[in-house]
N, C-alpha and C positions, 0 to 999 in steps of 0.2 A: 471599435477595433474586435474584429470576432476573431477567435485562435483553433484550431480543430487540433487534436490532441493526436497521438500515436505512440502506439506501443512494440517495441522494436527486441527481443533478444538477441543477440548475439555475441561472439566471442571476438578476443584480442587477436590481430594476426600478430606477425614480425614488429619489435619496435612499438607494440602497444596501437596500432593500427586498426580501426574498425572501418565497414562496408556496409550503407542500405543503402536498399531500393525504395527511395522515398516514392508516395505516388504525389508529386506534385510538378509542374512543368518547371523545366530548366532556367536558369537564374532567378528561381524562387529564393528566397532569404527562408531558412532553416534556422531555428533554435535548437541544440542537441545539448541532454542535461546528462549525464553519464551518474548511474549507481552502480557501486561494486557492492554485491551481497556478502556479505560478512558472515561468520559463523558465531553464532547468539545461542549458548547455552542456556540461555533464559527466556528465548522470545515464546514458546509456547505456555510458559509460566506467566510473562507480560499479556499475552492473548486473552488466556483467560481473566485474569485482573480485570483488565478492558471488555467483559464481553458485557450482554446484557444485565440487567440487575432487577428482570421482572421476575424471576423464582421472590424474590424479596416482597414483592408486591401483592401481596395476600390477604383480603381482607380478615379471612377469619383467624389467623396469625396473627393479625393486626390488631384485631378484637380482643385476643388471649394477653398478647403484650401491654393492651393500653390499660386494662382492665388487672393485673400484675399488681 
């Protein structure tokens, strides 16, 4: 079974309701997953810690450390 994913951003309406216009024929079964973004004070720090470690992959530096 194949799946097609779409990302929509919207705001809640009265009583927490949302409305989306989905590009699918009437009667198509759709699964909706809601994510409410939070205020993460450490989001940038966490993203930086998960970023690439290519900086440390340096053969000249490795040679210096291996011979220390």
